[in-house]
C-alpha positions as CSV (number, residue, x, y, z in Angstrom):
1,M,-3.0,103.0,-30.2
2,A,-5.6,100.4,-31.1
3,W,-4.7,100.9,-34.7
4,Y,-1.1,100.4,-33.9
5,R,-1.7,97.2,-32.0
6,N,-4.0,95.7,-34.6
7,L,-1.5,96.4,-37.5
8,A,1.3,95.0,-35.4
9,R,-0.6,91.7,-35.1
10,E,-0.4,91.5,-38.9
11,A,3.3,92.4,-38.9
12,V,2.7,95.7,-40.7
13,P,5.8,97.9,-40.6
14,Q,4.9,101.1,-38.7
15,R,6.2,103.8,-36.3
16,L,4.2,105.6,-33.6
17,I,5.0,109.1,-32.3
18,I,2.9,110.3,-29.3
19,G,3.4,113.9,-28.3
20,P,1.9,116.5,-26.0
21,W,-0.5,118.0,-28.5
22,Y,-4.1,117.9,-29.4
23,H,-5.9,117.4,-32.7
24,C,-3.7,117.9,-35.8
25,E,-1.2,120.1,-34.0
26,W,2.0,118.3,-34.2
27,D,2.8,120.2,-37.4
28,Q,2.9,123.4,-35.2
29,S,4.9,122.0,-32.3
30,D,8.5,122.9,-31.8
31,L,9.0,119.5,-30.0
32,V,9.4,117.6,-33.2
33,D,10.2,118.4,-36.8
34,A,7.1,117.0,-38.5
35,V,8.2,117.8,-42.0
36,S,11.4,115.9,-41.6
37,E,9.4,112.9,-40.2
38,Y,7.2,113.0,-43.2
39,L,10.1,113.2,-45.7
40,R,12.0,110.3,-44.0
41,W,8.9,108.1,-44.1
42,Y,8.2,108.7,-47.8
43,D,11.8,108.7,-48.8
44,Y,12.2,105.2,-47.2
45,W,8.9,103.7,-48.5
46,L,8.5,105.4,-51.9
47,K,12.0,106.0,-53.0
48,G,13.9,103.2,-51.2
49,V,16.2,105.6,-49.5
50,Q,18.1,103.7,-46.7
51,N,17.8,106.4,-44.1
52,G,17.5,104.2,-41.0
53,L,13.8,105.0,-40.6
54,M,12.9,101.5,-39.3
55,D,16.0,101.1,-37.1
56,G,15.6,101.1,-33.3
57,P,12.4,101.2,-31.2
58,R,9.2,101.8,-33.2
59,I,7.5,103.9,-30.5
60,R,8.4,107.4,-29.3
61,Y,6.3,109.1,-26.6
62,F,6.5,112.3,-24.6
63,V,6.1,112.2,-20.8
64,N,4.4,115.3,-19.5
65,G,6.0,116.8,-16.4
66,A,9.2,114.7,-16.8
67,P,12.5,116.2,-15.8
68,V,14.0,118.5,-18.6
69,G,15.8,116.4,-21.2
70,R,14.0,113.2,-20.2
71,E,10.6,113.9,-21.7
72,W,11.0,111.8,-24.8
73,R,11.1,108.0,-24.3
74,A,11.2,105.0,-26.6
75,A,9.6,101.6,-26.6
76,D,9.3,98.5,-28.8
77,R,5.7,97.7,-28.0
78,W,2.5,99.0,-26.5
79,P,1.5,98.7,-23.7
80,L,4.9,99.4,-22.3
81,P,6.7,96.3,-21.2
82,N,7.9,97.8,-17.9
83,Q,4.5,98.9,-16.7
84,T,2.8,97.6,-13.5
85,L,-1.0,97.8,-13.3
86,K,-1.7,99.2,-9.8
87,T,-5.2,99.5,-8.4
88,Y,-6.3,102.3,-6.1
89,F,-9.6,101.7,-4.2
90,L,-12.0,104.4,-3.2
91,A,-12.3,104.6,0.6
92,G,-13.2,106.9,3.5
93,T,-16.2,109.2,3.5
94,A,-16.9,111.7,0.7
95,N,-19.9,114.0,0.5
96,N,-20.0,117.1,-1.6
97,D,-22.9,118.5,0.4
98,R,-20.8,118.6,3.5
99,G,-17.4,119.2,2.1
100,H,-16.0,115.8,3.0
101,R,-13.4,114.2,0.8
102,G,-12.7,110.5,0.4
103,A,-9.4,108.6,0.0
104,L,-7.7,106.5,-2.5
105,G,-5.7,103.5,-1.2
106,Q,-4.2,100.2,-2.3
107,E,-6.0,98.2,0.4
108,R,-9.1,96.5,-0.9
109,P,-12.2,97.8,1.0
110,G,-13.9,95.7,3.7
111,G,-17.2,95.8,5.4
112,S,-20.6,96.1,3.9
113,H,-22.7,99.0,2.5
114,P,-20.2,101.9,2.7
115,V,-21.6,104.4,0.3
116,D,-21.2,108.1,-0.4
117,H,-24.3,110.0,-1.4
118,Y,-24.3,113.4,-3.0
119,T,-26.5,115.7,-5.0
120,V,-25.6,116.5,-8.6
121,D,-24.3,120.0,-9.0
122,Y,-25.5,121.5,-12.3
123,S,-23.2,124.5,-12.1
124,V,-20.1,122.4,-12.8
125,T,-18.4,123.2,-16.2
126,T,-15.0,122.5,-17.7
127,V,-15.4,124.4,-21.0
128,D,-13.7,127.5,-19.6
129,L,-10.6,125.6,-18.4
130,A,-7.6,127.0,-20.3
131,A,-5.9,124.7,-22.8
132,R,-8.4,121.9,-22.3
133,F,-9.0,121.4,-26.1
134,F,-7.2,123.0,-29.0
135,W,-8.4,122.5,-32.6
136,G,-5.5,123.6,-34.9
137,I,-5.0,127.1,-33.6
138,P,-3.0,129.0,-36.2
139,N,0.2,130.8,-35.5
140,L,0.7,129.0,-32.2
141,S,4.3,127.8,-32.1
142,D,3.8,125.0,-29.5
143,P,0.2,124.4,-28.4
144,G,1.1,121.3,-26.5
145,L,-0.5,120.3,-23.2
146,K,-0.5,123.0,-20.7
147,P,-1.2,122.5,-16.9
148,I,-5.0,122.6,-16.4
149,E,-5.8,123.9,-12.9
150,M,-8.7,121.9,-11.3
151,A,-9.4,124.0,-8.2
152,A,-12.7,125.4,-9.6
153,I,-13.9,121.8,-10.3
154,D,-12.7,120.0,-7.2
155,G,-14.7,122.1,-4.8
156,K,-18.0,121.0,-6.3
157,P,-18.1,117.3,-7.3
158,I,-16.9,114.5,-5.1
159,T,-13.2,113.6,-4.8
160,Y,-10.9,110.8,-3.6
161,T,-7.2,111.5,-3.0
162,S,-4.3,109.2,-2.3
163,A,-1.5,109.5,0.2
164,P,1.7,111.2,-1.1
165,L,3.7,109.0,-3.4
166,T,6.9,107.6,-1.8
167,Q,8.9,107.7,-5.0
168,D,8.7,109.2,-8.5
169,A,6.4,107.4,-10.9
170,E,5.1,107.6,-14.5
171,V,1.6,106.9,-15.6
172,T,1.7,105.9,-19.2
173,G,-1.3,104.2,-20.9
174,F,-5.0,103.8,-20.3
175,P,-6.3,104.3,-16.7
176,V,-9.4,102.1,-16.1
177,V,-12.2,103.1,-13.7
178,T,-14.6,100.8,-12.0
179,L,-17.4,102.5,-10.2
180,W,-20.3,100.9,-8.3
181,V,-23.0,103.6,-8.4
182,S,-26.7,104.3,-7.9
183,S,-29.0,107.2,-8.6
184,T,-32.5,108.5,-8.0
185,A,-32.6,109.2,-11.8
186,H,-33.3,106.5,-14.4
187,D,-30.1,107.4,-16.2
188,Q,-27.0,109.3,-15.3
189,D,-23.8,110.5,-16.9
190,F,-20.5,110.0,-15.0
191,F,-17.4,112.0,-15.6
192,V,-14.1,111.0,-14.0
193,Y,-11.1,113.4,-13.9
194,L,-7.7,112.0,-13.0
195,E,-5.6,114.6,-11.3
196,E,-2.1,115.2,-9.8
197,V,-2.0,117.1,-6.5
198,D,1.3,118.8,-5.5
199,E,2.6,119.5,-2.0
200,S,0.7,122.7,-1.7
201,G,-2.6,121.1,-2.6
202,N,-2.8,122.5,-6.2
203,S,-4.4,120.0,-8.5
204,T,-4.0,119.7,-12.3
205,L,-5.8,117.5,-14.8
206,M,-4.0,114.5,-16.2
207,T,-6.8,112.9,-18.1
208,E,-10.5,112.2,-18.1
209,G,-13.2,109.8,-19.2
210,M,-17.0,109.5,-19.2
211,I,-19.8,107.0,-19.6
212,R,-23.6,107.1,-19.6
213,A,-24.9,104.6,-17.1
214,S,-27.5,103.1,-19.4
215,N,-24.6,102.2,-21.8
216,R,-22.7,100.3,-19.2
217,A,-23.0,96.8,-20.8
218,T,-19.6,95.5,-22.0
219,R,-18.7,92.8,-24.6
220,D,-15.6,91.4,-26.2
221,A,-14.3,94.0,-28.6
222,P,-14.3,92.9,-32.3
223,Y,-10.6,94.0,-32.5
224,D,-7.6,94.0,-30.2
225,N,-8.4,96.9,-27.8
226,Q,-5.8,95.9,-25.2
227,G,-8.4,94.3,-23.0
228,L,-10.1,97.6,-22.1
229,P,-13.8,97.7,-21.4
230,W,-15.7,97.9,-24.7
231,H,-19.2,99.2,-24.8
232,P,-21.3,98.3,-27.8
233,S,-23.9,101.1,-26.9
234,M,-26.6,99.4,-28.9
235,A,-30.3,100.0,-28.0
236,R,-30.8,96.4,-27.0
237,D,-27.9,96.6,-24.5
238,Q,-29.2,99.7,-22.7
239,A,-30.5,99.3,-19.2
240,P,-32.0,102.0,-16.8
241,L,-30.9,102.6,-13.3
242,K,-33.1,101.5,-10.4
243,E,-33.2,103.7,-7.4
244,G,-30.9,102.5,-4.6
245,I,-29.6,99.5,-6.6
246,P,-25.9,99.6,-7.3
247,V,-24.6,98.9,-10.8
248,K,-21.1,98.5,-12.1
249,L,-19.5,100.9,-14.5
250,D,-16.3,99.9,-16.2
251,F,-14.6,102.3,-18.6
252,G,-11.3,103.6,-19.7
253,L,-10.0,107.1,-19.5
254,F,-8.2,108.8,-22.4
255,P,-4.6,107.5,-22.5
256,I,-1.9,109.7,-21.0
257,S,1.8,109.8,-20.2
258,N,2.4,111.8,-17.0
259,F,5.4,112.0,-14.6
260,I,4.3,112.3,-11.0
261,R,6.9,113.5,-8.5
262,K,7.6,111.9,-5.1
263,G,5.4,113.6,-2.5
264,H,2.6,114.4,-5.0
265,R,-0.8,112.7,-4.7
266,I,-3.3,111.1,-7.1
267,R,-6.9,112.3,-7.1
268,I,-10.0,111.2,-8.9
269,T,-13.0,113.6,-9.1
270,V,-16.4,112.1,-10.0
271,N,-18.9,114.4,-11.6
272,N,-22.3,114.0,-13.3
273,F,-22.6,117.1,-15.4
274,D,-20.5,119.3,-17.6
275,K,-22.4,122.5,-18.4
276,G,-21.9,123.5,-22.0
277,G,-19.2,120.8,-22.5
278,W,-21.1,117.6,-23.3
279,D,-24.6,116.6,-24.2
280,T,-25.7,115.8,-20.7
281,P,-29.4,116.2,-19.8
282,Q,-30.3,118.2,-16.7
283,V,-32.8,116.4,-14.4
284,V,-35.2,118.4,-12.1
285,P,-34.9,118.1,-9.2
286,P,-31.2,117.3,-9.2
287,P,-30.8,113.5,-8.5
288,T,-29.0,112.0,-5.6
289,V,-26.1,109.7,-6.6
290,G,-24.5,107.0,-4.5
291,I,-20.9,105.7,-4.9
292,F,-20.3,102.4,-3.2
293,H,-16.9,101.1,-1.9
294,D,-17.4,98.0,0.2
295,T,-16.4,94.3,-0.1
296,K,-19.0,93.5,-2.7
297,H,-18.7,96.9,-4.5
298,P,-15.0,97.8,-4.7
299,S,-14.9,101.0,-6.7
300,S,-11.4,101.7,-8.0
301,I,-9.1,103.1,-10.6
302,R,-6.4,101.0,-12.2
303,L,-3.3,102.8,-13.3
304,P,-0.5,101.7,-15.7
305,L,2.5,102.8,-13.5
306,I,6.2,102.8,-14.2
307,V,8.0,103.3,-10.9
308,S,11.2,105.3,-11.1
309,G,14.3,103.2,-11.7
310,R,12.4,100.4,-13.4
């Protein structure tokens, strides 16, 4: 998507198709005829065939969970012109040691020093979650994105959940997380999972993102990255954590397009370890992490929302 935006700035003709598949799998999907798309593109540009390739909107994208027949949408630019950036703030009391769960709300937090402390759970893993990552599995007619149940994960890290949505909504784009955190360790990895929770309490993964706290420094990106937090991750930019001192982590999650039905809720789960999934060092004894959500430290997630009917 950054590639698309930067080429668009130079008026380079292009088309963008975003579908529900993982790495190099659109050739296998039955949701699009990849061969026809290839042929139309090269017929137009290499043979001069006037096949209408560049007519109409330049972007097609697939909305996961949308009503049947309405999954494919079209747009002329990215980010989508009808999106509204809506911020949900962390609130309430959450503590994974005591089974408490926090809340997500649109009201900016007040007061001073509300903080949730928890102990890092080194048993958490996502590598066994079905359909989390595919890498060109042969003979699979439509790998696509399958619902990824999060029940096994939600019970261990710390979670914050919104009230039920009052109308249908679509999340399309890059969610951005701001966390004010502390740790008894000098460094700490932070994983954030964005989930949809249905009326029965079943949660499924929409997207995720991660950051190592020592790499939290941000700079202006050397290209058009849509204003997302950009981390140079250079040695000279790294900074350790100091026990009990909150620091700000700004980072984007992987982009998504997901339809959320009225009555469903939004949840973020914060975790610090993914056993066997990522190169995260294990600290002994397990550190205590703090997540702050007060007036001076408003932890939040910003969602690119398209409300039904807009």
